[in-house]
PDB file of N, CA, C and O in Angstrom:
ATOM      1  N   MET A   1      -2.677   7.975   7.205  1.00  0.00           N
ATOM      2  CA  MET A   1      -1.704   7.957   6.652  1.00  0.00           C
ATOM      3  C   MET A   1      -2.308   6.423   5.469  1.00  0.00           C
ATOM      4  O   MET A   1      -2.102   6.355   4.257  1.00  0.00           O
ATOM      5  N   ARG A   2      -2.848   5.666   6.098  1.00  0.00           N
ATOM      6  CA  ARG A   2      -3.338   4.808   5.116  1.00  0.00           C
ATOM      7  C   ARG A   2      -4.175   4.993   3.807  1.00  0.00           C
ATOM      8  O   ARG A   2      -4.017   4.425   2.727  1.00  0.00           O
ATOM      9  N   GLN A   3      -5.414   6.240   4.291  1.00  0.00           N
ATOM     10  CA  GLN A   3      -5.969   6.474   3.036  1.00  0.00           C
ATOM     11  C   GLN A   3      -5.485   7.189   2.285  1.00  0.00           C
ATOM     12  O   GLN A   3      -5.871   7.212   1.117  1.00  0.00           O
ATOM     13  N   ALA A   4      -4.782   7.754   2.605  1.00  0.00           N
ATOM     14  CA  ALA A   4      -3.608   8.582   1.551  1.00  0.00           C
ATOM     15  C   ALA A   4      -2.827   7.853   0.582  1.00  0.00           C
ATOM     16  O   ALA A   4      -2.585   8.082  -0.603  1.00  0.00           O
ATOM     17  N   MET A   5      -2.504   6.962   1.325  1.00  0.00           N
ATOM     18  CA  MET A   5      -1.471   6.021   0.013  1.00  0.00           C
ATOM     19  C   MET A   5      -2.311   5.077  -0.489  1.00  0.00           C
ATOM     20  O   MET A   5      -1.737   4.080  -0.926  1.00  0.00           O
ATOM     21  N   LEU A   6      -3.798   5.093  -0.577  1.00  0.00           N
ATOM     22  CA  LEU A   6      -4.733   4.201  -0.947  1.00  0.00           C
ATOM     23  C   LEU A   6      -4.944   5.400  -2.313  1.00  0.00           C
ATOM     24  O   LEU A   6      -4.951   5.166  -3.521  1.00  0.00           O
ATOM     25  N   GLU A   7      -5.069   6.446  -1.740  1.00  0.00           N
ATOM     26  CA  GLU A   7      -5.599   7.338  -2.734  1.00  0.00           C
ATOM     27  C   GLU A   7      -4.173   7.650  -3.255  1.00  0.00           C
ATOM     28  O   GLU A   7      -4.426   8.143  -4.354  1.00  0.00           O
ATOM     29  N   TRP A   8      -3.222   7.655  -3.160  1.00  0.00           N
ATOM     30  CA  TRP A   8      -2.056   7.927  -4.080  1.00  0.00           C
ATOM     31  C   TRP A   8      -2.126   6.859  -5.328  1.00  0.00           C
ATOM     32  O   TRP A   8      -2.012   7.131  -6.523  1.00  0.00           O
ATOM     33  N   GLY A   9      -2.372   5.406  -4.652  1.00  0.00           N
ATOM     34  CA  GLY A   9      -2.234   4.427  -5.368  1.00  0.00           C
ATOM     35  C   GLY A   9      -3.540   4.231  -6.361  1.00  0.00           C
ATOM     36  O   GLY A   9      -3.444   3.591  -7.408  1.00  0.00           O
ATOM     37  N   ARG A  10      -4.724   4.822  -5.942  1.00  0.00           N
ATOM     38  CA  ARG A  10      -5.987   5.357  -7.410  1.00  0.00           C
ATOM     39  C   ARG A  10      -5.093   5.985  -8.332  1.00  0.00           C
ATOM     40  O   ARG A  10      -4.865   5.445  -9.415  1.00  0.00           O
ATOM     41  N   LEU A  11      -4.608   6.982  -8.039  1.00  0.00           N
ATOM     42  CA  LEU A  11      -3.687   8.146  -8.843  1.00  0.00           C
ATOM     43  C   LEU A  11      -2.896   7.214  -9.777  1.00  0.00           C
ATOM     44  O   LEU A  11      -3.151   7.246 -10.981  1.00  0.00           O
ATOM     45  N   GLN A  12      -2.118   6.530  -9.381  1.00  0.00           N
ATOM     46  CA  GLN A  12      -1.255   6.112 -10.207  1.00  0.00           C
ATOM     47  C   GLN A  12      -1.772   5.091 -10.751  1.00  0.00           C
ATOM     48  O   GLN A  12      -1.195   5.019 -11.836  1.00  0.00           O
ATOM     49  N   TRP A  13      -2.532   4.215 -10.677  1.00  0.00           N
ATOM     50  CA  TRP A  13      -3.240   3.108 -11.337  1.00  0.00           C
ATOM     51  C   TRP A  13      -5.013   2.993 -11.568  1.00  0.00           C
ATOM     52  O   TRP A  13      -5.765   2.065 -11.266  1.00  0.00           O
ATOM     53  N   PRO A  14      -5.341   4.415 -12.269  1.00  0.00           N
ATOM     54  CA  PRO A  14      -6.593   4.336 -11.687  1.00  0.00           C
ATOM     55  C   PRO A  14      -7.853   3.307 -12.722  1.00  0.00           C
ATOM     56  O   PRO A  14      -9.065   3.256 -12.511  1.00  0.00           O
ATOM     57  N   ALA A  15      -7.201   2.699 -13.655  1.00  0.00           N
ATOM     58  CA  ALA A  15      -8.095   1.795 -14.208  1.00  0.00           C
ATOM     59  C   ALA A  15      -7.887   0.196 -13.048  1.00  0.00           C
ATOM     60  O   ALA A  15      -8.643  -0.774 -13.107  1.00  0.00           O
ATOM     61  N   ASN A  16      -6.891   0.302 -12.253  1.00  0.00           N
ATOM     62  CA  ASN A  16      -7.006  -0.922 -11.485  1.00  0.00           C
ATOM     63  C   ASN A  16      -6.463  -0.676 -10.126  1.00  0.00           C
ATOM     64  O   ASN A  16      -5.598  -1.469  -9.753  1.00  0.00           O
ATOM     65  N   ALA A  17      -6.769   0.164  -9.412  1.00  0.00           N
ATOM     66  CA  ALA A  17      -6.428   0.874  -8.114  1.00  0.00           C
ATOM     67  C   ALA A  17      -6.233  -0.041  -7.122  1.00  0.00           C
ATOM     68  O   ALA A  17      -7.355  -0.361  -6.730  1.00  0.00           O
ATOM     69  N   PRO A  18      -5.209  -0.760  -6.375  1.00  0.00           N
ATOM     70  CA  PRO A  18      -5.080  -1.151  -5.295  1.00  0.00           C
ATOM     71  C   PRO A  18      -6.121  -1.312  -4.393  1.00  0.00           C
ATOM     72  O   PRO A  18      -6.512  -0.188  -4.078  1.00  0.00           O
ATOM     73  N   ARG A  19      -6.742  -2.158  -3.842  1.00  0.00           N
ATOM     74  CA  ARG A  19      -7.675  -1.840  -2.850  1.00  0.00           C
ATOM     75  C   ARG A  19      -7.166  -2.200  -0.969  1.00  0.00           C
ATOM     76  O   ARG A  19      -7.781  -2.414   0.076  1.00  0.00           O
ATOM     77  N   SER A  20      -5.958  -2.113  -1.317  1.00  0.00           N
ATOM     78  CA  SER A  20      -5.433  -2.368   0.300  1.00  0.00           C
ATOM     79  C   SER A  20      -4.058  -2.251   0.466  1.00  0.00           C
ATOM     80  O   SER A  20      -3.519  -2.620  -0.577  1.00  0.00           O
ATOM     81  N   ILE A  21      -3.276  -1.920   1.264  1.00  0.00           N
ATOM     82  CA  ILE A  21      -1.916  -1.072   1.752  1.00  0.00           C
ATOM     83  C   ILE A  21      -1.213  -2.492   1.197  1.00  0.00           C
ATOM     84  O   ILE A  21      -0.262  -2.315   0.435  1.00  0.00           O
ATOM     85  N   GLY A  22      -1.553  -3.788   1.476  1.00  0.00           N
ATOM     86  CA  GLY A  22      -0.880  -5.009   1.032  1.00  0.00           C
ATOM     87  C   GLY A  22      -0.570  -4.975  -0.474  1.00  0.00           C
ATOM     88  O   GLY A  22       0.530  -5.168  -0.991  1.00  0.00           O
ATOM     89  N   ALA A  23      -1.522  -4.747  -0.976  1.00  0.00           N
ATOM     90  CA  ALA A  23      -2.106  -4.478  -2.545  1.00  0.00           C
ATOM     91  C   ALA A  23      -1.018  -3.767  -3.393  1.00  0.00           C
ATOM     92  O   ALA A  23      -0.439  -4.027  -4.447  1.00  0.00           O
ATOM     93  N   LEU A  24      -0.973  -2.403  -2.165  1.00  0.00           N
ATOM     94  CA  LEU A  24      -0.301  -1.225  -2.734  1.00  0.00           C
ATOM     95  C   LEU A  24       1.534  -1.703  -2.604  1.00  0.00           C
ATOM     96  O   LEU A  24       2.404  -1.183  -3.303  1.00  0.00           O
ATOM     97  N   ALA A  25       1.745  -2.594  -1.738  1.00  0.00           N
ATOM     98  CA  ALA A  25       2.994  -2.852  -1.518  1.00  0.00           C
ATOM     99  C   ALA A  25       3.600  -3.880  -2.472  1.00  0.00           C
ATOM    100  O   ALA A  25       4.756  -3.702  -2.856  1.00  0.00           O
ATOM    101  N   ARG A  26       2.761  -5.157  -2.965  1.00  0.00           N
ATOM    102  CA  ARG A  26       3.158  -5.563  -3.992  1.00  0.00           C
ATOM    103  C   ARG A  26       3.112  -5.111  -5.035  1.00  0.00           C
ATOM    104  O   ARG A  26       3.073  -6.041  -5.841  1.00  0.00           O
ATOM    105  N   ARG A  27       3.082  -3.684  -5.777  1.00  0.00           N
ATOM    106  CA  ARG A  27       3.097  -3.052  -7.086  1.00  0.00           C
ATOM    107  C   ARG A  27       4.654  -2.381  -6.790  1.00  0.00           C
ATOM    108  O   ARG A  27       5.304  -2.291  -7.831  1.00  0.00           O
ATOM    109  N   VAL A  28       5.152  -2.042  -5.935  1.00  0.00           N
ATOM    110  CA  VAL A  28       6.490  -0.936  -5.583  1.00  0.00           C
ATOM    111  C   VAL A  28       7.329  -1.975  -5.009  1.00  0.00           C
ATOM    112  O   VAL A  28       7.036  -2.995  -4.384  1.00  0.00           O
ATOM    113  N   SER A  29       8.761  -1.335  -5.472  1.00  0.00           N
ATOM    114  CA  SER A  29       9.921  -2.156  -4.963  1.00  0.00           C
ATOM    115  C   SER A  29      10.257  -1.460  -3.577  1.00  0.00           C
ATOM    116  O   SER A  29       9.602  -0.479  -3.225  1.00  0.00           O
ATOM    117  N   ALA A  30      11.517  -2.088  -2.612  1.00  0.00           N
ATOM    118  CA  ALA A  30      11.769  -2.062  -1.724  1.00  0.00           C
ATOM    119  C   ALA A  30      12.520  -0.495  -1.716  1.00  0.00           C
ATOM    120  O   ALA A  30      13.212  -0.145  -2.672  1.00  0.00           O
ATOM    121  N   PRO A  31      12.331   0.248  -0.719  1.00  0.00           N
ATOM    122  CA  PRO A  31      11.913   0.620   0.673  1.00  0.00           C
ATOM    123  C   PRO A  31      10.735   0.603   1.164  1.00  0.00           C
ATOM    124  O   PRO A  31      10.345   0.251   2.277  1.00  0.00           O
ATOM    125  N   LEU A  32       9.840   1.254  -0.288  1.00  0.00           N
ATOM    126  CA  LEU A  32       8.194   1.675  -0.375  1.00  0.00           C
ATOM    127  C   LEU A  32       7.789   0.435   0.128  1.00  0.00           C
ATOM    128  O   LEU A  32       7.524   0.486   1.329  1.00  0.00           O
ATOM    129  N   ALA A  33       7.641  -0.772  -0.443  1.00  0.00           N
ATOM    130  CA  ALA A  33       6.959  -2.355  -0.002  1.00  0.00           C
ATOM    131  C   ALA A  33       7.454  -2.080   1.199  1.00  0.00           C
ATOM    132  O   ALA A  33       6.461  -1.643   1.781  1.00  0.00           O
ATOM    133  N   ASP A  34       8.304  -2.048   1.926  1.00  0.00           N
ATOM    134  CA  ASP A  34       8.776  -2.535   3.559  1.00  0.00           C
ATOM    135  C   ASP A  34       8.079  -1.605   4.530  1.00  0.00           C
ATOM    136  O   ASP A  34       7.755  -1.841   5.694  1.00  0.00           O
ATOM    137  N   GLU A  35       7.925  -0.570   3.865  1.00  0.00           N
ATOM    138  CA  GLU A  35       7.723   0.568   4.696  1.00  0.00           C
ATOM    139  C   GLU A  35       6.036   0.776   5.088  1.00  0.00           C
ATOM    140  O   GLU A  35       5.500   1.180   6.120  1.00  0.00           O
ATOM    141  N   LEU A  36       5.418   0.263   3.651  1.00  0.00           N
ATOM    142  CA  LEU A  36       4.180   0.027   3.375  1.00  0.00           C
ATOM    143  C   LEU A  36       3.644  -1.262   4.165  1.00  0.00           C
ATOM    144  O   LEU A  36       2.518  -1.117   4.642  1.00  0.00           O
ATOM    145  N   SER A  37       4.141  -2.250   4.338  1.00  0.00           N
ATOM    146  CA  SER A  37       3.923  -3.134   5.356  1.00  0.00           C
ATOM    147  C   SER A  37       4.160  -2.941   6.414  1.00  0.00           C
ATOM    148  O   SER A  37       3.305  -3.396   7.174  1.00  0.00           O
ATOM    149  N   ARG A  38       5.284  -2.258   7.064  1.00  0.00           N
ATOM    150  CA  ARG A  38       5.213  -1.733   8.203  1.00  0.00           C
ATOM    151  C   ARG A  38       3.771  -0.970   9.053  1.00  0.00           C
ATOM    152  O   ARG A  38       3.289  -1.057  10.183  1.00  0.00           O
ATOM    153  N   LEU A  39       3.466  -0.255   7.863  1.00  0.00           N
ATOM    154  CA  LEU A  39       2.557   0.762   7.993  1.00  0.00           C
ATOM    155  C   LEU A  39       0.869  -0.072   8.404  1.00  0.00           C
ATOM    156  O   LEU A  39       0.085   0.263   9.292  1.00  0.00           O
ATOM    157  N   SER A  40       0.727  -1.241   7.378  1.00  0.00           N
ATOM    158  CA  SER A  40      -0.162  -2.242   7.812  1.00  0.00           C
ATOM    159  C   SER A  40      -0.365  -3.100   9.043  1.00  0.00           C
ATOM    160  O   SER A  40      -1.477  -3.321   9.523  1.00  0.00           O
ATOM    161  N   ARG A  41       1.071  -3.696   9.652  1.00  0.00           N
ATOM    162  CA  ARG A  41       1.296  -4.143  10.964  1.00  0.00           C
ATOM    163  C   ARG A  41       1.182  -3.187  11.737  1.00  0.00           C
ATOM    164  O   ARG A  41       0.714  -3.569  12.809  1.00  0.00           O
ATOM    165  N   ALA A  42       1.385  -2.123  11.707  1.00  0.00           N
ATOM    166  CA  ALA A  42       1.105  -1.145  13.027  1.00  0.00           C
ATOM    167  C   ALA A  42      -0.363  -0.860  13.154  1.00  0.00           C
ATOM    168  O   ALA A  42      -1.017  -0.862  14.197  1.00  0.00           O
ATOM    169  N   ALA A  43      -0.717  -0.654  12.127  1.00  0.00           N
ATOM    170  CA  ALA A  43      -2.290  -0.473  12.172  1.00  0.00           C
ATOM    171  C   ALA A  43      -3.208  -1.852  12.655  1.00  0.00           C
ATOM    172  O   ALA A  43      -4.055  -1.857  13.549  1.00  0.00           O
ATOM    173  N   TYR A  44      -2.855  -2.837  11.932  1.00  0.00           N
ATOM    174  CA  TYR A  44      -3.909  -3.707  12.084  1.00  0.00           C
ATOM    175  C   TYR A  44      -3.044  -5.199  13.280  1.00  0.00           C
ATOM    176  O   TYR A  44      -3.754  -5.996  13.892  1.00  0.00           O
ATOM    177  N   GLY A  45      -1.162  -5.240  13.356  1.00  0.00           N
ATOM    178  CA  GLY A  45      -1.018  -6.282  14.151  1.00  0.00           C
ATOM    179  C   GLY A  45      -1.354  -6.384  15.585  1.00  0.00           C
ATOM    180  O   GLY A  45      -1.528  -5.468  16.389  1.00  0.00           O
ATOM    181  N   GLY A  46      -1.401  -7.382  15.723  1.00  0.00           N
ATOM    182  CA  GLY A  46      -1.513  -7.430  17.349  1.00  0.00           C
ATOM    183  C   GLY A  46      -0.484  -7.232  18.179  1.00  0.00           C
ATOM    184  O   GLY A  46      -0.627  -7.265  19.401  1.00  0.00           O
ATOM    185  N   ASP A  47       0.565  -7.024  17.634  1.00  0.00           N
ATOM    186  CA  ASP A  47       1.808  -6.707  18.537  1.00  0.00           C
ATOM    187  C   ASP A  47       1.825  -5.319  18.450  1.00  0.00           C
ATOM    188  O   ASP A  47       1.315  -4.843  17.436  1.00  0.00           O
ATOM    189  N   ALA A  48       2.382  -4.413  19.436  1.00  0.00           N
ATOM    190  CA  ALA A  48       2.334  -3.259  19.311  1.00  0.00           C
ATOM    191  C   ALA A  48       4.118  -2.795  18.371  1.00  0.00           C
ATOM    192  O   ALA A  48       5.271  -2.904  18.790  1.00  0.00           O
ATOM    193  N   VAL A  49       3.656  -2.357  17.214  1.00  0.00           N
ATOM    194  CA  VAL A  49       4.916  -1.971  16.379  1.00  0.00           C
ATOM    195  C   VAL A  49       5.010  -0.293  15.883  1.00  0.00           C
ATOM    196  O   VAL A  49       4.243   0.587  15.493  1.00  0.00           O
ATOM    197  N   SER A  50       6.362  -0.463  16.151  1.00  0.00           N
ATOM    198  CA  SER A  50       6.438   1.339  16.278  1.00  0.00           C
ATOM    199  C   SER A  50       6.471   1.482  14.722  1.00  0.00           C
ATOM    200  O   SER A  50       6.910   0.539  14.064  1.00  0.00           O
ATOM    201  N   TRP A  51       5.949   2.823  13.987  1.00  0.00           N
ATOM    202  CA  TRP A  51       6.079   3.149  12.643  1.00  0.00           C
ATOM    203  C   TRP A  51       6.374   4.425  12.484  1.00  0.00           C
ATOM    204  O   TRP A  51       5.643   5.286  12.972  1.00  0.00           O
ATOM    205  N   ASP A  52       7.485   4.740  11.780  1.00  0.00           N
ATOM    206  CA  ASP A  52       7.702   6.042  11.227  1.00  0.00           C
ATOM    207  C   ASP A  52       7.412   6.444  10.272  1.00  0.00           C
ATOM    208  O   ASP A  52       7.653   5.677   9.340  1.00  0.00           O
ATOM    209  N   GLY A  53       6.820   7.668   9.921  1.00  0.00           N
ATOM    210  CA  GLY A  53       6.075   8.193   8.862  1.00  0.00           C
ATOM    211  C   GLY A  53       7.110   8.998   8.269  1.00  0.00           C
ATOM    212  O   GLY A  53       6.949   9.390   7.113  1.00  0.00           O
ATOM    213  N   GLN A  54       8.404   9.369   9.063  1.00  0.00           N
ATOM    214  CA  GLN A  54       9.579   9.920   8.475  1.00  0.00           C
ATOM    215  C   GLN A  54      10.029   8.943   7.309  1.00  0.00           C
ATOM    216  O   GLN A  54      10.390   9.337   6.199  1.00  0.00           O
ATOM    217  N   ALA A  55       9.944   7.361   7.785  1.00  0.00           N
ATOM    218  CA  ALA A  55      10.802   6.709   6.914  1.00  0.00           C
ATOM    219  C   ALA A  55       9.777   6.137   5.617  1.00  0.00           C
ATOM    220  O   ALA A  55      10.411   5.770   4.627  1.00  0.00           O
ATOM    221  N   LEU A  56       8.460   6.040   5.539  1.00  0.00           N
ATOM    222  CA  LEU A  56       7.726   6.409   4.814  1.00  0.00           C
ATOM    223  C   LEU A  56       7.832   7.257   3.799  1.00  0.00           C
ATOM    224  O   LEU A  56       8.080   6.866   2.659  1.00  0.00           O
ATOM    225  N   ALA A  57       7.614   8.786   4.181  1.00  0.00           N
ATOM    226  CA  ALA A  57       7.985   9.811   3.247  1.00  0.00           C
ATOM    227  C   ALA A  57       9.099   9.579   2.588  1.00  0.00           C
ATOM    228  O   ALA A  57       8.951   9.421   1.376  1.00  0.00           O
ATOM    229  N   LYS A  58      10.341   9.496   3.072  1.00  0.00           N
ATOM    230  CA  LYS A  58      11.956   9.375   2.547  1.00  0.00           C
ATOM    231  C   LYS A  58      12.147   8.354   1.397  1.00  0.00           C
ATOM    232  O   LYS A  58      12.960   8.409   0.474  1.00  0.00           O
ATOM    233  N   SER A  59      11.146   7.343   1.679  1.00  0.00           N
ATOM    234  CA  SER A  59      10.889   5.924   0.889  1.00  0.00           C
ATOM    235  C   SER A  59      10.382   6.103  -0.672  1.00  0.00           C
ATOM    236  O   SER A  59      10.715   5.486  -1.683  1.00  0.00           O
ATOM    237  N   LEU A  60       9.175   7.501  -0.421  1.00  0.00           N
ATOM    238  CA  LEU A  60       8.593   7.952  -1.779  1.00  0.00           C
ATOM    239  C   LEU A  60       9.382   8.237  -2.611  1.00  0.00           C
ATOM    240  O   LEU A  60       9.343   7.817  -3.767  1.00  0.00           O
ATOM    241  N   ARG A  61      10.345   9.110  -2.082  1.00  0.00           N
ATOM    242  CA  ARG A  61      11.387   9.272  -3.245  1.00  0.00           C
ATOM    243  C   ARG A  61      12.334   8.557  -3.722  1.00  0.00           C
ATOM    244  O   ARG A  61      13.196   9.055  -4.447  1.00  0.00           O
ATOM    245  N   SER A  62      12.322   7.396  -3.421  1.00  0.00           N
ATOM    246  CA  SER A  62      12.980   6.327  -4.678  1.00  0.00           C
ATOM    247  C   SER A  62      12.251   5.103  -4.716  1.00  0.00           C
ATOM    248  O   SER A  62      12.225   4.429  -3.687  1.00  0.00           O
ATOM    249  N   PHE A  63      11.606   4.674  -5.821  1.00  0.00           N
ATOM    250  CA  PHE A  63      10.935   3.523  -5.422  1.00  0.00           C
ATOM    251  C   PHE A  63      10.658   3.311  -7.060  1.00  0.00           C
ATOM    252  O   PHE A  63      10.746   4.251  -7.851  1.00  0.00           O
ATOM    253  N   ALA A  64      10.332   2.030  -7.433  1.00  0.00           N
ATOM    254  CA  ALA A  64       9.979   1.723  -8.652  1.00  0.00           C
ATOM    255  C   ALA A  64       8.746   0.923  -8.794  1.00  0.00           C
ATOM    256  O   ALA A  64       8.544   0.202  -7.817  1.00  0.00           O
ATOM    257  N   VAL A  65       7.909   0.850  -9.686  1.00  0.00           N
ATOM    258  CA  VAL A  65       6.601   0.407  -9.775  1.00  0.00           C
ATOM    259  C   VAL A  65       6.968  -0.768 -10.263  1.00  0.00           C
ATOM    260  O   VAL A  65       7.798  -0.739 -11.171  1.00  0.00           O
ATOM    261  N   LEU A  66       6.422  -2.178  -9.769  1.00  0.00           N
ATOM    262  CA  LEU A  66       7.070  -3.671 -10.160  1.00  0.00           C
ATOM    263  C   LEU A  66       6.021  -4.091 -10.868  1.00  0.00           C
ATOM    264  O   LEU A  66       6.385  -4.802 -11.804  1.00  0.00           O
ATOM    265  N   ASP A  67       4.558  -3.902 -10.786  1.00  0.00           N
ATOM    266  CA  ASP A  67       3.262  -4.266 -11.754  1.00  0.00           C
ATOM    267  C   ASP A  67       2.413  -3.565 -11.609  1.00  0.00           C
ATOM    268  O   ASP A  67       2.037  -3.293 -10.469  1.00  0.00           O
ATOM    269  N   ASP A  68       1.932  -3.134 -12.504  1.00  0.00           N
ATOM    270  CA  ASP A  68       0.774  -2.637 -12.952  1.00  0.00           C
ATOM    271  C   ASP A  68      -0.551  -3.138 -13.423  1.00  0.00           C
ATOM    272  O   ASP A  68      -1.592  -2.483 -13.384  1.00  0.00           O
ATOM    273  N   SER A  69      -0.388  -4.673 -13.990  1.00  0.00           N
ATOM    274  CA  SER A  69      -1.188  -5.117 -14.860  1.00  0.00           C
ATOM    275  C   SER A  69      -2.468  -5.472 -13.349  1.00  0.00           C
ATOM    276  O   SER A  69      -2.448  -5.041 -12.196  1.00  0.00           O
ATOM    277  N   ASP A  70      -3.504  -6.472 -14.089  1.00  0.00           N
ATOM    278  CA  ASP A  70      -4.322  -6.804 -13.500  1.00  0.00           C
ATOM    279  C   ASP A  70      -4.518  -7.853 -12.710  1.00  0.00           C
ATOM    280  O   ASP A  70      -5.593  -8.308 -12.317  1.00  0.00           O
ATOM    281  N   GLU A  71      -2.919  -8.396 -12.388  1.00  0.00           N
ATOM    282  CA  GLU A  71      -2.730  -9.774 -11.656  1.00  0.00           C
ATOM    283  C   GLU A  71      -2.821  -9.066 -10.252  1.00  0.00           C
ATOM    284  O   GLU A  71      -2.321  -9.806  -9.405  1.00  0.00           O
ATOM    285  N   ASP A  72      -3.264  -7.944  -9.738  1.00  0.00           N
ATOM    286  CA  ASP A  72      -3.422  -7.797  -8.417  1.00  0.00           C
ATOM    287  C   ASP A  72      -4.911  -8.397  -7.917  1.00  0.00           C
ATOM    288  O   ASP A  72      -5.126  -8.998  -6.864  1.00  0.00           O
ATOM    289  N   THR A  73      -5.874  -8.063  -8.969  1.00  0.00           N
ATOM    290  CA  THR A  73      -7.095  -8.809  -8.630  1.00  0.00           C
ATOM    291  C   THR A  73      -7.087 -10.070  -8.248  1.00  0.00           C
ATOM    292  O   THR A  73      -7.459 -10.403  -7.123  1.00  0.00           O
ATOM    293  N   ALA A  74      -6.649 -10.933  -9.172  1.00  0.00           N
ATOM    294  CA  ALA A  74      -6.676 -12.454  -8.601  1.00  0.00           C
ATOM    295  C   ALA A  74      -5.696 -12.689  -7.351  1.00  0.00           C
ATOM    296  O   ALA A  74      -5.744 -13.723  -6.684  1.00  0.00           O
ATOM    297  N   ARG A  75      -4.832 -11.675  -7.101  1.00  0.00           N
ATOM    298  CA  ARG A  75      -4.114 -11.802  -5.669  1.00  0.00           C
ATOM    299  C   ARG A  75      -5.160 -11.142  -4.500  1.00  0.00           C
ATOM    300  O   ARG A  75      -4.793 -11.401  -3.353  1.00  0.00           O
ATOM    301  N   ASP A  76      -5.940 -10.632  -4.565  1.00  0.00           N
ATOM    302  CA  ASP A  76      -6.685  -9.647  -3.826  1.00  0.00           C
ATOM    303  C   ASP A  76      -8.182  -9.528  -4.158  1.00  0.00           C
ATOM    304  O   ASP A  76      -8.663  -8.495  -4.622  1.00  0.00           O
ATOM    305  N   PRO A  77      -9.067 -10.906  -3.832  1.00  0.00           N
ATOM    306  CA  PRO A  77     -10.209 -11.005  -4.915  1.00  0.00           C
ATOM    307  C   PRO A  77     -11.050 -10.202  -3.637  1.00  0.00           C
ATOM    308  O   PRO A  77     -12.097  -9.723  -4.074  1.00  0.00           O
ATOM    309  N   LEU A  78     -10.874  -9.973  -2.357  1.00  0.00           N
ATOM    310  CA  LEU A  78     -11.938  -9.511  -1.294  1.00  0.00           C
ATOM    311  C   LEU A  78     -12.110  -7.940  -1.316  1.00  0.00           C
ATOM    312  O   LEU A  78     -11.181  -7.135  -1.365  1.00  0.00           O
ATOM    313  N   PRO A  79     -13.242  -7.690  -1.280  1.00  0.00           N
ATOM    314  CA  PRO A  79     -13.348  -6.163  -1.373  1.00  0.00           C
ATOM    315  C   PRO A  79     -12.649  -5.235   0.024  1.00  0.00           C
ATOM    316  O   PRO A  79     -12.427  -5.926   1.019  1.00  0.00           O
ATOM    317  N   PRO A  80     -12.438  -4.315   0.085  1.00  0.00           N
ATOM    318  CA  PRO A  80     -11.828  -3.734   1.486  1.00  0.00           C
ATOM    319  C   PRO A  80     -12.728  -3.757   2.227  1.00  0.00           C
ATOM    320  O   PRO A  80     -13.903  -3.848   1.872  1.00  0.00           O
ATOM    321  N   LEU A  81     -12.255  -3.662   3.618  1.00  0.00           N
ATOM    322  CA  LEU A  81     -13.079  -3.674   4.975  1.00  0.00           C
ATOM    323  C   LEU A  81     -13.916  -2.390   5.068  1.00  0.00           C
ATOM    324  O   LEU A  81     -15.099  -2.378   5.406  1.00  0.00           O
ATOM    325  N   MET A  82     -13.313  -1.496   4.794  1.00  0.00           N
ATOM    326  CA  MET A  82     -14.093  -0.298   5.112  1.00  0.00           C
ATOM    327  C   MET A  82     -14.281   0.551   3.568  1.00  0.00           C
ATOM    328  O   MET A  82     -13.717   1.595   3.239  1.00  0.00           O
ATOM    329  N   PRO A  83     -14.881   0.050   3.077  1.00  0.00           N
ATOM    330  CA  PRO A  83     -15.298   0.986   1.603  1.00  0.00           C
ATOM    331  C   PRO A  83     -15.248   2.462   1.748  1.00  0.00           C
ATOM    332  O   PRO A  83     -15.271   2.946   2.880  1.00  0.00           O
ATOM    333  N   GLN A  84     -15.181   3.212   0.703  1.00  0.00           N
ATOM    334  CA  GLN A  84     -15.170   4.627   0.873  1.00  0.00           C
ATOM    335  C   GLN A  84     -16.924   4.967   0.460  1.00  0.00           C
ATOM    336  O   GLN A  84     -17.610   4.662  -0.514  1.00  0.00           O
ATOM    337  N   THR A  85     -17.201   5.728   1.703  1.00  0.00           N
ATOM    338  CA  THR A  85     -18.656   6.163   1.208  1.00  0.00           C
ATOM    339  C   THR A  85     -18.893   7.281   0.833  1.00  0.00           C
ATOM    340  O   THR A  85     -20.028   7.579   0.458  1.00  0.00           O
TER     341      THR A  85
END
C-alpha cells in the first residue's frame, strides 16, 4: 500500500513528487492525511498499531490538496531509504 500511495503522489505531482508517506500526508487534507500517518506508524512505529486499509480507501474519496509547491523539498531533504530500482 505504501508503494501504491507514493506512486499516486508521483502521478499527482510529477514535477515534485513526495518521497515519503509523511511528505505526501503534508500535501493533503484530513482525513487522508490522518490515514497516511496511521499507515506510516503501522509500517515503522515501534508499537503495534492497527491499520485499516478500508479507512484509507474511503478517505481517498474526499480530500483536498493543501500544497503542491516546492516547499516540501526543504522539509524533506533526505532521499528515500529504499529508492526504486
